[in-house]
Biotite code that builds the C-alpha atoms (Angstrom):
import biotite.structure as struc

atoms = struc.array([
    struc.Atom([98.141, 104.976, 124.048], chain_id="A", res_id=1, res_name="MET", atom_name="CA", element="C"),
    struc.Atom([96.015, 105.733, 120.946], chain_id="A", res_id=2, res_name="THR", atom_name="CA", element="C"),
    struc.Atom([97.258, 108.345, 118.634], chain_id="A", res_id=3, res_name="VAL", atom_name="CA", element="C"),
    struc.Atom([94.520, 110.555, 117.126], chain_id="A", res_id=4, res_name="ASP", atom_name="CA", element="C"),
    struc.Atom([94.151, 110.867, 113.407], chain_id="A", res_id=5, res_name="ASP", atom_name="CA", element="C"),
    struc.Atom([95.263, 114.492, 113.232], chain_id="A", res_id=6, res_name="LYS", atom_name="CA", element="C"),
    struc.Atom([98.546, 113.468, 114.927], chain_id="A", res_id=7, res_name="SER", atom_name="CA", element="C"),
    struc.Atom([98.936, 110.501, 112.592], chain_id="A", res_id=8, res_name="LEU", atom_name="CA", element="C"),
    struc.Atom([98.547, 112.832, 109.593], chain_id="A", res_id=9, res_name="ILE", atom_name="CA", element="C"),
    struc.Atom([101.326, 115.019, 110.882], chain_id="A", res_id=10, res_name="LYS", atom_name="CA", element="C"),
    struc.Atom([103.549, 111.907, 111.614], chain_id="A", res_id=11, res_name="ILE", atom_name="CA", element="C"),
    struc.Atom([102.764, 110.641, 108.072], chain_id="A", res_id=12, res_name="GLN", atom_name="CA", element="C"),
    struc.Atom([103.627, 114.034, 106.556], chain_id="A", res_id=13, res_name="ALA", atom_name="CA", element="C"),
    struc.Atom([106.924, 114.559, 108.466], chain_id="A", res_id=14, res_name="ILE", atom_name="CA", element="C"),
    struc.Atom([108.189, 110.846, 107.919], chain_id="A", res_id=15, res_name="SER", atom_name="CA", element="C"),
    struc.Atom([107.188, 111.138, 104.311], chain_id="A", res_id=16, res_name="GLY", atom_name="CA", element="C"),
    struc.Atom([109.183, 114.274, 103.837], chain_id="A", res_id=17, res_name="LEU", atom_name="CA", element="C"),
    struc.Atom([112.200, 112.756, 105.474], chain_id="A", res_id=18, res_name="VAL", atom_name="CA", element="C"),
    struc.Atom([111.942, 109.654, 103.302], chain_id="A", res_id=19, res_name="PHE", atom_name="CA", element="C"),
    struc.Atom([111.445, 111.894, 100.305], chain_id="A", res_id=20, res_name="ALA", atom_name="CA", element="C"),
    struc.Atom([115.062, 113.117, 100.571], chain_id="A", res_id=21, res_name="THR", atom_name="CA", element="C"),
    struc.Atom([116.144, 109.604, 99.645], chain_id="A", res_id=22, res_name="PHE", atom_name="CA", element="C"),
    struc.Atom([113.311, 108.802, 97.245], chain_id="A", res_id=23, res_name="LEU", atom_name="CA", element="C"),
    struc.Atom([114.046, 111.857, 95.130], chain_id="A", res_id=24, res_name="ILE", atom_name="CA", element="C"),
    struc.Atom([117.637, 110.771, 94.567], chain_id="A", res_id=25, res_name="LEU", atom_name="CA", element="C"),
    struc.Atom([116.413, 107.173, 93.847], chain_id="A", res_id=26, res_name="HIS", atom_name="CA", element="C"),
    struc.Atom([114.015, 108.400, 91.214], chain_id="A", res_id=27, res_name="LEU", atom_name="CA", element="C"),
    struc.Atom([116.365, 110.984, 89.770], chain_id="A", res_id=28, res_name="VAL", atom_name="CA", element="C"),
    struc.Atom([118.887, 108.139, 89.363], chain_id="A", res_id=29, res_name="ASN", atom_name="CA", element="C"),
    struc.Atom([116.233, 106.113, 87.403], chain_id="A", res_id=30, res_name="MET", atom_name="CA", element="C"),
    struc.Atom([115.647, 109.146, 85.176], chain_id="A", res_id=31, res_name="ALA", atom_name="CA", element="C"),
    struc.Atom([119.329, 109.512, 84.360], chain_id="A", res_id=32, res_name="ILE", atom_name="CA", element="C"),
    struc.Atom([119.246, 106.059, 82.744], chain_id="A", res_id=33, res_name="ALA", atom_name="CA", element="C"),
    struc.Atom([117.933, 108.109, 79.796], chain_id="A", res_id=34, res_name="MET", atom_name="CA", element="C"),
    struc.Atom([121.402, 109.440, 79.274], chain_id="A", res_id=35, res_name="PHE", atom_name="CA", element="C"),
    struc.Atom([123.117, 106.102, 79.372], chain_id="A", res_id=36, res_name="GLY", atom_name="CA", element="C"),
    struc.Atom([124.675, 103.506, 81.561], chain_id="A", res_id=37, res_name="GLN", atom_name="CA", element="C"),
    struc.Atom([127.771, 105.470, 82.524], chain_id="A", res_id=38, res_name="VAL", atom_name="CA", element="C"),
    struc.Atom([125.679, 108.473, 83.525], chain_id="A", res_id=39, res_name="ALA", atom_name="CA", element="C"),
    struc.Atom([123.379, 106.138, 85.616], chain_id="A", res_id=40, res_name="TYR", atom_name="CA", element="C"),
    struc.Atom([126.264, 104.334, 87.416], chain_id="A", res_id=41, res_name="ASP", atom_name="CA", element="C"),
    struc.Atom([128.188, 107.633, 87.997], chain_id="A", res_id=42, res_name="SER", atom_name="CA", element="C"),
    struc.Atom([125.330, 109.386, 89.690], chain_id="A", res_id=43, res_name="PHE", atom_name="CA", element="C"),
    struc.Atom([124.548, 106.236, 91.831], chain_id="A", res_id=44, res_name="GLN", atom_name="CA", element="C"),
    struc.Atom([128.168, 106.047, 93.002], chain_id="A", res_id=45, res_name="ARG", atom_name="CA", element="C"),
    struc.Atom([128.137, 109.743, 93.788], chain_id="A", res_id=46, res_name="ALA", atom_name="CA", element="C"),
    struc.Atom([124.954, 109.608, 95.928], chain_id="A", res_id=47, res_name="MET", atom_name="CA", element="C"),
    struc.Atom([125.782, 106.425, 97.913], chain_id="A", res_id=48, res_name="ARG", atom_name="CA", element="C"),
    struc.Atom([127.795, 108.530, 100.374], chain_id="A", res_id=49, res_name="TRP", atom_name="CA", element="C"),
    struc.Atom([124.311, 109.910, 101.580], chain_id="A", res_id=50, res_name="TYR", atom_name="CA", element="C"),
    struc.Atom([121.740, 107.217, 101.497], chain_id="A", res_id=51, res_name="TYR", atom_name="CA", element="C"),
    struc.Atom([124.067, 104.272, 102.342], chain_id="A", res_id=52, res_name="GLN", atom_name="CA", element="C"),
    struc.Atom([125.782, 106.155, 105.121], chain_id="A", res_id=53, res_name="PHE", atom_name="CA", element="C"),
    struc.Atom([124.746, 104.041, 108.144], chain_id="A", res_id=54, res_name="PRO", atom_name="CA", element="C"),
    struc.Atom([123.019, 106.760, 110.151], chain_id="A", res_id=55, res_name="VAL", atom_name="CA", element="C"),
    struc.Atom([121.268, 108.106, 107.019], chain_id="A", res_id=56, res_name="ALA", atom_name="CA", element="C"),
    struc.Atom([120.213, 104.650, 105.878], chain_id="A", res_id=57, res_name="GLU", atom_name="CA", element="C"),
    struc.Atom([118.788, 103.791, 109.303], chain_id="A", res_id=58, res_name="ILE", atom_name="CA", element="C"),
    struc.Atom([117.021, 107.061, 110.018], chain_id="A", res_id=59, res_name="VAL", atom_name="CA", element="C"),
    struc.Atom([116.218, 108.523, 106.561], chain_id="A", res_id=60, res_name="VAL", atom_name="CA", element="C"),
    struc.Atom([115.450, 105.277, 104.624], chain_id="A", res_id=61, res_name="VAL", atom_name="CA", element="C"),
    struc.Atom([114.536, 102.650, 107.187], chain_id="A", res_id=62, res_name="LEU", atom_name="CA", element="C"),
    struc.Atom([112.976, 104.444, 110.114], chain_id="A", res_id=63, res_name="ALA", atom_name="CA", element="C"),
    struc.Atom([111.214, 107.072, 108.093], chain_id="A", res_id=64, res_name="ALA", atom_name="CA", element="C"),
    struc.Atom([109.695, 104.581, 105.706], chain_id="A", res_id=65, res_name="SER", atom_name="CA", element="C"),
    struc.Atom([108.504, 102.193, 108.471], chain_id="A", res_id=66, res_name="VAL", atom_name="CA", element="C"),
    struc.Atom([106.971, 105.130, 110.358], chain_id="A", res_id=67, res_name="VAL", atom_name="CA", element="C"),
    struc.Atom([105.342, 106.417, 107.328], chain_id="A", res_id=68, res_name="HIS", atom_name="CA", element="C"),
    struc.Atom([103.856, 103.057, 106.309], chain_id="A", res_id=69, res_name="ILE", atom_name="CA", element="C"),
    struc.Atom([102.766, 102.280, 109.845], chain_id="A", res_id=70, res_name="ALA", atom_name="CA", element="C"),
    struc.Atom([100.906, 105.613, 110.115], chain_id="A", res_id=71, res_name="ALA", atom_name="CA", element="C"),
    struc.Atom([99.292, 105.146, 106.766], chain_id="A", res_id=72, res_name="ALA", atom_name="CA", element="C"),
    struc.Atom([98.123, 101.630, 107.462], chain_id="A", res_id=73, res_name="LEU", atom_name="CA", element="C"),
    struc.Atom([96.719, 102.590, 110.798], chain_id="A", res_id=74, res_name="THR", atom_name="CA", element="C"),
    struc.Atom([94.715, 105.308, 109.081], chain_id="A", res_id=75, res_name="ARG", atom_name="CA", element="C"),
    struc.Atom([93.532, 102.803, 106.450], chain_id="A", res_id=76, res_name="VAL", atom_name="CA", element="C"),
    struc.Atom([92.299, 100.419, 109.072], chain_id="A", res_id=77, res_name="ILE", atom_name="CA", element="C"),
    struc.Atom([90.510, 103.163, 110.892], chain_id="A", res_id=78, res_name="ARG", atom_name="CA", element="C"),
    struc.Atom([88.882, 104.404, 107.713], chain_id="A", res_id=79, res_name="ARG", atom_name="CA", element="C"),
    struc.Atom([87.593, 100.883, 106.842], chain_id="A", res_id=80, res_name="ARG", atom_name="CA", element="C"),
    struc.Atom([86.235, 100.366, 110.404], chain_id="A", res_id=81, res_name="ARG", atom_name="CA", element="C"),
    struc.Atom([84.436, 103.718, 110.180], chain_id="A", res_id=82, res_name="ALA", atom_name="CA", element="C"),
    struc.Atom([83.155, 102.860, 106.768], chain_id="A", res_id=83, res_name="GLY", atom_name="CA", element="C"),
    struc.Atom([81.546, 99.650, 108.020], chain_id="A", res_id=84, res_name="LYS", atom_name="CA", element="C"),
    struc.Atom([79.648, 101.695, 110.565], chain_id="A", res_id=85, res_name="ASN", atom_name="CA", element="C"),
    struc.Atom([78.528, 104.250, 108.033], chain_id="A", res_id=86, res_name="SER", atom_name="CA", element="C"),
    struc.Atom([76.020, 104.015, 105.186], chain_id="A", res_id=87, res_name="HIS", atom_name="CA", element="C"),
    struc.Atom([77.443, 107.028, 103.411], chain_id="A", res_id=88, res_name="LYS", atom_name="CA", element="C"),
    struc.Atom([79.646, 106.551, 100.427], chain_id="A", res_id=89, res_name="LYS", atom_name="CA", element="C"),
    struc.Atom([82.059, 109.379, 99.694], chain_id="A", res_id=90, res_name="ILE", atom_name="CA", element="C"),
    struc.Atom([83.567, 109.651, 96.222], chain_id="A", res_id=91, res_name="LYS", atom_name="CA", element="C"),
    struc.Atom([87.074, 110.913, 96.675], chain_id="A", res_id=92, res_name="LEU", atom_name="CA", element="C"),
    struc.Atom([88.868, 113.123, 94.088], chain_id="A", res_id=93, res_name="PRO", atom_name="CA", element="C"),
    struc.Atom([90.960, 111.397, 91.531], chain_id="A", res_id=94, res_name="LEU", atom_name="CA", element="C"),
    struc.Atom([94.215, 112.667, 92.965], chain_id="A", res_id=95, res_name="ARG", atom_name="CA", element="C"),
    struc.Atom([93.441, 111.288, 96.424], chain_id="A", res_id=96, res_name="VAL", atom_name="CA", element="C"),
    struc.Atom([92.381, 107.850, 94.955], chain_id="A", res_id=97, res_name="ARG", atom_name="CA", element="C"),
    struc.Atom([95.505, 107.604, 92.798], chain_id="A", res_id=98, res_name="LEU", atom_name="CA", element="C"),
    struc.Atom([97.626, 108.648, 95.780], chain_id="A", res_id=99, res_name="HIS", atom_name="CA", element="C"),
    struc.Atom([96.203, 105.807, 97.887], chain_id="A", res_id=100, res_name="ARG", atom_name="CA", element="C"),
    struc.Atom([96.475, 103.294, 95.083], chain_id="A", res_id=101, res_name="TYR", atom_name="CA", element="C"),
    struc.Atom([100.116, 104.152, 94.329], chain_id="A", res_id=102, res_name="SER", atom_name="CA", element="C"),
    struc.Atom([100.749, 103.975, 98.099], chain_id="A", res_id=103, res_name="GLY", atom_name="CA", element="C"),
    struc.Atom([99.157, 100.496, 98.323], chain_id="A", res_id=104, res_name="TYR", atom_name="CA", element="C"),
    struc.Atom([101.295, 99.251, 95.514], chain_id="A", res_id=105, res_name="PHE", atom_name="CA", element="C"),
    struc.Atom([104.544, 100.662, 96.926], chain_id="A", res_id=106, res_name="ILE", atom_name="CA", element="C"),
    struc.Atom([103.748, 98.955, 100.272], chain_id="A", res_id=107, res_name="VAL", atom_name="CA", element="C"),
    struc.Atom([103.156, 95.537, 98.613], chain_id="A", res_id=108, res_name="VAL", atom_name="CA", element="C"),
    struc.Atom([106.559, 95.664, 96.815], chain_id="A", res_id=109, res_name="VAL", atom_name="CA", element="C"),
    struc.Atom([108.486, 97.575, 99.418], chain_id="A", res_id=110, res_name="PHE", atom_name="CA", element="C"),
    struc.Atom([110.193, 94.685, 101.319], chain_id="A", res_id=111, res_name="ILE", atom_name="CA", element="C"),
    struc.Atom([110.984, 92.827, 98.227], chain_id="A", res_id=112, res_name="GLY", atom_name="CA", element="C"),
    struc.Atom([112.407, 95.891, 96.532], chain_id="A", res_id=113, res_name="HIS", atom_name="CA", element="C"),
    struc.Atom([114.642, 96.731, 99.468], chain_id="A", res_id=114, res_name="VAL", atom_name="CA", element="C"),
    struc.Atom([115.877, 93.096, 99.806], chain_id="A", res_id=115, res_name="VAL", atom_name="CA", element="C"),
    struc.Atom([116.594, 92.829, 96.087], chain_id="A", res_id=116, res_name="ALA", atom_name="CA", element="C"),
    struc.Atom([118.487, 96.155, 95.809], chain_id="A", res_id=117, res_name="THR", atom_name="CA", element="C"),
    struc.Atom([120.437, 95.854, 99.102], chain_id="A", res_id=118, res_name="ARG", atom_name="CA", element="C"),
    struc.Atom([120.907, 92.128, 99.217], chain_id="A", res_id=119, res_name="GLY", atom_name="CA", element="C"),
    struc.Atom([123.843, 91.856, 96.807], chain_id="A", res_id=120, res_name="PRO", atom_name="CA", element="C"),
    struc.Atom([125.723, 94.493, 98.737], chain_id="A", res_id=121, res_name="SER", atom_name="CA", element="C"),
    struc.Atom([124.931, 93.314, 102.286], chain_id="A", res_id=122, res_name="LEU", atom_name="CA", element="C"),
    struc.Atom([125.352, 89.543, 101.493], chain_id="A", res_id=123, res_name="LEU", atom_name="CA", element="C"),
    struc.Atom([128.285, 89.563, 99.010], chain_id="A", res_id=124, res_name="LEU", atom_name="CA", element="C"),
    struc.Atom([129.726, 93.081, 99.050], chain_id="A", res_id=125, res_name="GLY", atom_name="CA", element="C"),
    struc.Atom([128.626, 93.496, 95.430], chain_id="A", res_id=126, res_name="LYS", atom_name="CA", element="C"),
    struc.Atom([127.463, 97.099, 94.714], chain_id="A", res_id=127, res_name="LEU", atom_name="CA", element="C"),
    struc.Atom([124.317, 97.181, 92.448], chain_id="A", res_id=128, res_name="VAL", atom_name="CA", element="C"),
    struc.Atom([124.615, 99.201, 89.331], chain_id="A", res_id=129, res_name="ASP", atom_name="CA", element="C"),
    struc.Atom([122.453, 99.511, 86.091], chain_id="A", res_id=130, res_name="MET", atom_name="CA", element="C"),
    struc.Atom([123.587, 96.167, 84.863], chain_id="A", res_id=131, res_name="SER", atom_name="CA", element="C"),
    struc.Atom([121.851, 94.601, 87.783], chain_id="A", res_id=132, res_name="TYR", atom_name="CA", element="C"),
    struc.Atom([118.485, 96.023, 86.646], chain_id="A", res_id=133, res_name="LEU", atom_name="CA", element="C"),
    struc.Atom([119.294, 95.244, 82.999], chain_id="A", res_id=134, res_name="SER", atom_name="CA", element="C"),
    struc.Atom([119.993, 91.552, 83.948], chain_id="A", res_id=135, res_name="TYR", atom_name="CA", element="C"),
    struc.Atom([116.639, 91.328, 85.805], chain_id="A", res_id=136, res_name="SER", atom_name="CA", element="C"),
    struc.Atom([114.843, 92.479, 82.697], chain_id="A", res_id=137, res_name="ILE", atom_name="CA", element="C"),
    struc.Atom([116.894, 90.119, 80.526], chain_id="A", res_id=138, res_name="ALA", atom_name="CA", element="C"),
    struc.Atom([115.865, 86.985, 82.500], chain_id="A", res_id=139, res_name="ILE", atom_name="CA", element="C"),
    struc.Atom([112.235, 87.947, 83.318], chain_id="A", res_id=140, res_name="LEU", atom_name="CA", element="C"),
    struc.Atom([111.156, 90.580, 80.842], chain_id="A", res_id=141, res_name="PRO", atom_name="CA", element="C"),
    struc.Atom([107.377, 89.868, 81.320], chain_id="A", res_id=142, res_name="LEU", atom_name="CA", element="C"),
    struc.Atom([107.613, 90.664, 84.967], chain_id="A", res_id=143, res_name="PHE", atom_name="CA", element="C"),
    struc.Atom([110.244, 93.379, 85.194], chain_id="A", res_id=144, res_name="PHE", atom_name="CA", element="C"),
    struc.Atom([109.119, 95.567, 82.310], chain_id="A", res_id=145, res_name="TYR", atom_name="CA", element="C"),
    struc.Atom([105.708, 96.255, 83.896], chain_id="A", res_id=146, res_name="PRO", atom_name="CA", element="C"),
    struc.Atom([107.134, 96.152, 87.422], chain_id="A", res_id=147, res_name="TYR", atom_name="CA", element="C"),
    struc.Atom([109.720, 98.954, 86.868], chain_id="A", res_id=148, res_name="TYR", atom_name="CA", element="C"),
    struc.Atom([107.196, 100.990, 84.926], chain_id="A", res_id=149, res_name="MET", atom_name="CA", element="C"),
    struc.Atom([104.645, 100.726, 87.746], chain_id="A", res_id=150, res_name="LEU", atom_name="CA", element="C"),
    struc.Atom([107.150, 101.260, 90.440], chain_id="A", res_id=151, res_name="LEU", atom_name="CA", element="C"),
    struc.Atom([108.577, 104.322, 88.768], chain_id="A", res_id=152, res_name="GLY", atom_name="CA", element="C"),
    struc.Atom([105.244, 105.960, 88.005], chain_id="A", res_id=153, res_name="ILE", atom_name="CA", element="C"),
    struc.Atom([103.747, 105.120, 91.401], chain_id="A", res_id=154, res_name="ALA", atom_name="CA", element="C"),
    struc.Atom([106.949, 106.414, 93.124], chain_id="A", res_id=155, res_name="GLY", atom_name="CA", element="C"),
    struc.Atom([106.788, 109.700, 91.203], chain_id="A", res_id=156, res_name="LEU", atom_name="CA", element="C"),
    struc.Atom([103.022, 110.258, 91.639], chain_id="A", res_id=157, res_name="TYR", atom_name="CA", element="C"),
    struc.Atom([103.131, 109.329, 95.355], chain_id="A", res_id=158, res_name="HIS", atom_name="CA", element="C"),
    struc.Atom([106.203, 111.540, 95.871], chain_id="A", res_id=159, res_name="LEU", atom_name="CA", element="C"),
    struc.Atom([104.779, 114.497, 94.015], chain_id="A", res_id=160, res_name="THR", atom_name="CA", element="C"),
    struc.Atom([101.277, 114.466, 95.470], chain_id="A", res_id=161, res_name="ASN", atom_name="CA", element="C"),
    struc.Atom([102.602, 113.481, 98.844], chain_id="A", res_id=162, res_name="GLY", atom_name="CA", element="C"),
    struc.Atom([105.028, 116.319, 99.262], chain_id="A", res_id=163, res_name="VAL", atom_name="CA", element="C"),
    struc.Atom([102.399, 118.819, 98.344], chain_id="A", res_id=164, res_name="ILE", atom_name="CA", element="C"),
    struc.Atom([100.026, 117.366, 100.789], chain_id="A", res_id=165, res_name="PHE", atom_name="CA", element="C"),
    struc.Atom([102.715, 117.025, 103.546], chain_id="A", res_id=166, res_name="ALA", atom_name="CA", element="C"),
    struc.Atom([103.698, 120.682, 103.098], chain_id="A", res_id=167, res_name="LEU", atom_name="CA", element="C"),
    struc.Atom([100.088, 121.894, 103.366], chain_id="A", res_id=168, res_name="ARG", atom_name="CA", element="C"),
    struc.Atom([99.607, 119.791, 106.524], chain_id="A", res_id=169, res_name="VAL", atom_name="CA", element="C"),
    struc.Atom([102.709, 121.588, 107.953], chain_id="A", res_id=170, res_name="LEU", atom_name="CA", element="C"),
    struc.Atom([101.111, 125.034, 106.947], chain_id="A", res_id=171, res_name="ASN", atom_name="CA", element="C"),
    struc.Atom([103.675, 125.693, 104.170], chain_id="A", res_id=172, res_name="VAL", atom_name="CA", element="C"),
    struc.Atom([102.048, 127.928, 101.553], chain_id="A", res_id=173, res_name="ARG", atom_name="CA", element="C"),
    struc.Atom([102.216, 126.713, 98.011], chain_id="A", res_id=174, res_name="LEU", atom_name="CA", element="C"),
    struc.Atom([101.095, 128.052, 94.704], chain_id="A", res_id=175, res_name="PRO", atom_name="CA", element="C"),
    struc.Atom([97.397, 127.258, 93.980], chain_id="A", res_id=176, res_name="LYS", atom_name="CA", element="C"),
    struc.Atom([98.406, 126.297, 90.427], chain_id="A", res_id=177, res_name="SER", atom_name="CA", element="C"),
    struc.Atom([99.993, 123.143, 91.825], chain_id="A", res_id=178, res_name="ALA", atom_name="CA", element="C"),
    struc.Atom([97.831, 122.359, 94.684], chain_id="A", res_id=179, res_name="THR", atom_name="CA", element="C"),
    struc.Atom([94.334, 122.749, 93.108], chain_id="A", res_id=180, res_name="ALA", atom_name="CA", element="C"),
    struc.Atom([92.633, 119.327, 92.712], chain_id="A", res_id=181, res_name="PRO", atom_name="CA", element="C"),
    struc.Atom([92.323, 119.742, 88.838], chain_id="A", res_id=182, res_name="ARG", atom_name="CA", element="C"),
    struc.Atom([95.613, 121.564, 88.393], chain_id="A", res_id=183, res_name="SER", atom_name="CA", element="C"),
    struc.Atom([96.804, 121.370, 84.806], chain_id="A", res_id=184, res_name="HIS", atom_name="CA", element="C"),
    struc.Atom([100.364, 121.936, 85.881], chain_id="A", res_id=185, res_name="LEU", atom_name="CA", element="C"),
    struc.Atom([100.195, 118.857, 88.123], chain_id="A", res_id=186, res_name="PHE", atom_name="CA", element="C"),
    struc.Atom([98.768, 116.564, 85.464], chain_id="A", res_id=187, res_name="TRP", atom_name="CA", element="C"),
    struc.Atom([101.304, 117.867, 82.897], chain_id="A", res_id=188, res_name="ILE", atom_name="CA", element="C"),
    struc.Atom([104.092, 116.949, 85.324], chain_id="A", res_id=189, res_name="TRP", atom_name="CA", element="C"),
    struc.Atom([102.671, 113.462, 85.951], chain_id="A", res_id=190, res_name="ILE", atom_name="CA", element="C"),
    struc.Atom([102.316, 112.869, 82.215], chain_id="A", res_id=191, res_name="GLY", atom_name="CA", element="C"),
    struc.Atom([105.944, 113.950, 81.740], chain_id="A", res_id=192, res_name="LEU", atom_name="CA", element="C"),
    struc.Atom([106.898, 111.584, 84.565], chain_id="A", res_id=193, res_name="CYS", atom_name="CA", element="C"),
    struc.Atom([105.282, 108.694, 82.727], chain_id="A", res_id=194, res_name="GLY", atom_name="CA", element="C"),
    struc.Atom([107.275, 109.516, 79.621], chain_id="A", res_id=195, res_name="ILE", atom_name="CA", element="C"),
    struc.Atom([110.466, 109.730, 81.618], chain_id="A", res_id=196, res_name="ILE", atom_name="CA", element="C"),
    struc.Atom([109.884, 106.373, 83.228], chain_id="A", res_id=197, res_name="VAL", atom_name="CA", element="C"),
    struc.Atom([109.104, 104.731, 79.921], chain_id="A", res_id=198, res_name="LEU", atom_name="CA", element="C"),
    struc.Atom([112.329, 105.973, 78.358], chain_id="A", res_id=199, res_name="VAL", atom_name="CA", element="C"),
    struc.Atom([114.365, 105.103, 81.421], chain_id="A", res_id=200, res_name="SER", atom_name="CA", element="C"),
    struc.Atom([113.140, 101.525, 81.543], chain_id="A", res_id=201, res_name="VAL", atom_name="CA", element="C"),
    struc.Atom([113.834, 101.139, 77.785], chain_id="A", res_id=202, res_name="LEU", atom_name="CA", element="C"),
    struc.Atom([117.300, 102.523, 78.409], chain_id="A", res_id=203, res_name="SER", atom_name="CA", element="C"),
    struc.Atom([117.862, 100.098, 81.304], chain_id="A", res_id=204, res_name="ILE", atom_name="CA", element="C"),
    struc.Atom([116.697, 97.136, 79.191], chain_id="A", res_id=205, res_name="SER", atom_name="CA", element="C"),
    struc.Atom([119.204, 98.064, 76.359], chain_id="A", res_id=206, res_name="GLY", atom_name="CA", element="C"),
    struc.Atom([116.512, 99.054, 73.837], chain_id="A", res_id=207, res_name="ASN", atom_name="CA", element="C"),
    struc.Atom([118.105, 102.614, 73.365], chain_id="A", res_id=208, res_name="ILE", atom_name="CA", element="C"),
    struc.Atom([121.764, 102.158, 74.287], chain_id="A", res_id=209, res_name="PHE", atom_name="CA", element="C"),
    struc.Atom([124.189, 99.332, 73.968], chain_id="A", res_id=210, res_name="ASP", atom_name="CA", element="C"),
    struc.Atom([124.736, 97.861, 77.424], chain_id="A", res_id=211, res_name="LEU", atom_name="CA", element="C"),
    struc.Atom([127.866, 96.712, 79.170], chain_id="A", res_id=212, res_name="ASP", atom_name="CA", element="C"),
    struc.Atom([126.963, 93.168, 80.240], chain_id="A", res_id=213, res_name="THR", atom_name="CA", element="C"),
    struc.Atom([130.297, 92.200, 81.732], chain_id="A", res_id=214, res_name="SER", atom_name="CA", element="C"),
    struc.Atom([128.785, 91.804, 85.151], chain_id="A", res_id=215, res_name="ARG", atom_name="CA", element="C"),
    struc.Atom([125.875, 89.567, 83.931], chain_id="A", res_id=216, res_name="PHE", atom_name="CA", element="C"),
    struc.Atom([127.779, 86.398, 85.137], chain_id="A", res_id=217, res_name="ASP", atom_name="CA", element="C"),
    struc.Atom([128.118, 87.853, 88.684], chain_id="A", res_id=218, res_name="GLU", atom_name="CA", element="C"),
    struc.Atom([124.323, 88.536, 88.759], chain_id="A", res_id=219, res_name="TRP", atom_name="CA", element="C"),
    struc.Atom([123.647, 85.116, 87.327], chain_id="A", res_id=220, res_name="LYS", atom_name="CA", element="C"),
    struc.Atom([125.647, 83.467, 90.176], chain_id="A", res_id=221, res_name="MET", atom_name="CA", element="C"),
    struc.Atom([123.955, 85.679, 92.753], chain_id="A", res_id=222, res_name="PHE", atom_name="CA", element="C"),
    struc.Atom([120.462, 84.759, 91.374], chain_id="A", res_id=223, res_name="ALA", atom_name="CA", element="C"),
    struc.Atom([121.169, 81.057, 91.155], chain_id="A", res_id=224, res_name="SER", atom_name="CA", element="C"),
    struc.Atom([122.230, 81.140, 94.914], chain_id="A", res_id=225, res_name="ARG", atom_name="CA", element="C"),
    struc.Atom([119.640, 83.450, 96.384], chain_id="A", res_id=226, res_name="TYR", atom_name="CA", element="C"),
    struc.Atom([116.594, 83.559, 94.164], chain_id="A", res_id=227, res_name="VAL", atom_name="CA", element="C"),
    struc.Atom([114.163, 80.675, 94.125], chain_id="A", res_id=228, res_name="PRO", atom_name="CA", element="C"),
    struc.Atom([114.701, 78.531, 91.086], chain_id="A", res_id=229, res_name="VAL", atom_name="CA", element="C"),
    struc.Atom([111.019, 78.593, 90.133], chain_id="A", res_id=230, res_name="SER", atom_name="CA", element="C"),
    struc.Atom([111.306, 82.360, 89.541], chain_id="A", res_id=231, res_name="LEU", atom_name="CA", element="C"),
    struc.Atom([114.089, 81.907, 87.030], chain_id="A", res_id=232, res_name="LEU", atom_name="CA", element="C"),
    struc.Atom([112.445, 79.247, 84.972], chain_id="A", res_id=233, res_name="GLU", atom_name="CA", element="C"),
])
């Protein structure tokens, strides 16, 4: 059975909003790194009751993300097929283009990110904390500095623009000041998000606060066992 594009848009909107309940907590946790390692770890421990509760993790995190990605990729394939049969080139608004680019980036890194963040807990029963992220930057700074920056900015942009779009699809009225294509309020928020991500990454890497590195040996053992040696050289 073929699902029409209008239905796919609704499926994408609903699944995106469901997943957003987890993503908001995930990104807030990253932002809290600005206030130090204790604040980050405390918030993460407090929120695990929700997003690592089996039913929530399966439905809200796994199922919602898979459905959202599947609907999005189906629409991408259909657009490309339609584009090959059309000679018209439509220039999309910047907000739409950035939404798609941020989505493509998230899709590319999604599986690796999930495995890397849930792997220690599922394989060894080791709960990930801020020191895990700090260790990753310490051993591969040229990769993880830009990776965490891009992931944070892409996540915040896709979340913000996506929630606005999803609510409009579901006929929820929103202030025009936030939904207008050239909304100054929207771009001010995105600029602020960029600053938050930068400060958070610098905090996680130990450039702002002193880090507790007592778990680095644990992460070193984990990496030596489960991460390809070539990535650590």
